[in-house]
Steps between C-alpha positions, in 0.01 A plus 500: 500500500610572854782264586535579872273322745467589864806331650724615214380856545582473872857401412531793261404738779739337744790516257434853376520704818636464855274400784370837615560727797377466859397867492224410253178357643254289300165430665304185415125529550388140458469205734720421800852370435650181641830654605635160614566401138875463440498757218427778753794423728681834523229694314410845632130429555291716732153361588249780544194494721191526278135409573532184289783358711270395785295276271778355288550126459737267320288439194473645151566860604822412684612281211452784253662761726801275560549430130476868407736613777760243393504639145634827638681417823619140455866498604802409282595132485175400671229285345340812348710799393294819496565792269558764773629308803688795653194726511290530814166319491189628675243220541150647537233228459162603362337157454324341796483126552494303175306756298696670222296814535526815706289786621585851390544590866767231546676609180495866600636427848776277360603773255513751783706268719745433215540873444561556871789251476661671203380300198636613163314232302169343598402171336126429512430147384184395325193413702141611486436820692163590644320765297569650158514861617783605731424599856617828647750306713661336197507828308679663794758218517569523127533877528778449755677273250476772237633765736795282602587396143442131578467253213204259522547176307190286453411175330312594185278192465122524500487425873760765576438837657666727242176662389389568855835656587482716190151614595645582841726754329830311486741694279793256523315178437682224315267211405687191376364218288645156432562332166576141416789378285298574184440857606134452589347668804443267794162534665386804307589856596366795690397793274749728673780272383451628146527858621810480713653161575726244343495125459780262599549123483297336774434144387743315728611720786709305750455586867465378857210285619388399847689244710829586333399395150549687172271507200390683189200728474357706218312823467505876537555501878837330461599708198422812703725379781794475260439853375472635856839341564647662190366837613677446831824415319486815292427711807796334669718586202399863544600503867829324428577781252435755775164601352173527695263210423231611257226235462305710252800534270569127531145420393526732201835349398359149518201593288704684239749213466238234435499329162186544286350159432246422232257268672280244329213620289243491780685717751652844521864591456688482829830626630719213611813436701652169397867513599809679618500759222187663642656524847817652356298749297306612808823542698654697214205740502555552873871570436618229740714321241813710544830330565522378859611209710293416804561236764209311647449467875559130435850583377466244223415692186597806303306700248732659245351712226736621231248542221135595479402136554557259782750218479383157390617371837259489791498832682354347812536131573745423779624144508585296806 
């Protein structure tokens, strides 16, 4: 039985590795983000001009985009602490109005804009996309991701776009599914999840809501956001070691460090991340666990590694 639910898994990520590096950019392709929420005060968020921006509202798409962004970029000691608060966030909305769906043209343009602004990781949240076969425009955008060694993280639920991105030729695609506290898939899974992705706890993922509220959500979109944040952390660890960021290597390390999980009788075996040990294993494979002491820009924490594992103390959690 999986013992970590969403919020506990978030804490494991927060405690296991420092808050990232501003040289690493994570793009969120979802709804607009309410940047007035207190958790984003001090966050390095860059709103990008995409076709969907002109028709954005304050409804379901903004609520989802805000929640997802807070899981990554929520600042320390705020109402929501994200897993990679020191990374740079590129906000590229793809949903128009209150419809959690996007055209392939909007998705392709948002990918291109994110690449133009230096994205290392692109998070594409779930939402129905028009058409089952990729357009030439989307294929071209995905090809640019491949050429630039950019990692694409996608929600692996049935309404996700993992299969379409794979058909577009994505070579560094990382579909993520969500499991509940009993280890059962939430909302089904995309077929590509069985080929490439992992599952993580996503039953009670705490994040920001509209009008300054916080709340819990569940599902693959929110699980994928956590994994995109972890990818950013590992890329930041590479840069802090003086290494060039390598999103492809980070994706491979995350896959290879996942724990095989025997699912219930009616589903396939999945690879799962359920706690800090998986994060440490991925970092060890990337050789970023060598002894070092690093000071945060906040000046309030230290990461000291004297063994192959992190300390039991929080690596990143400055206190007022």
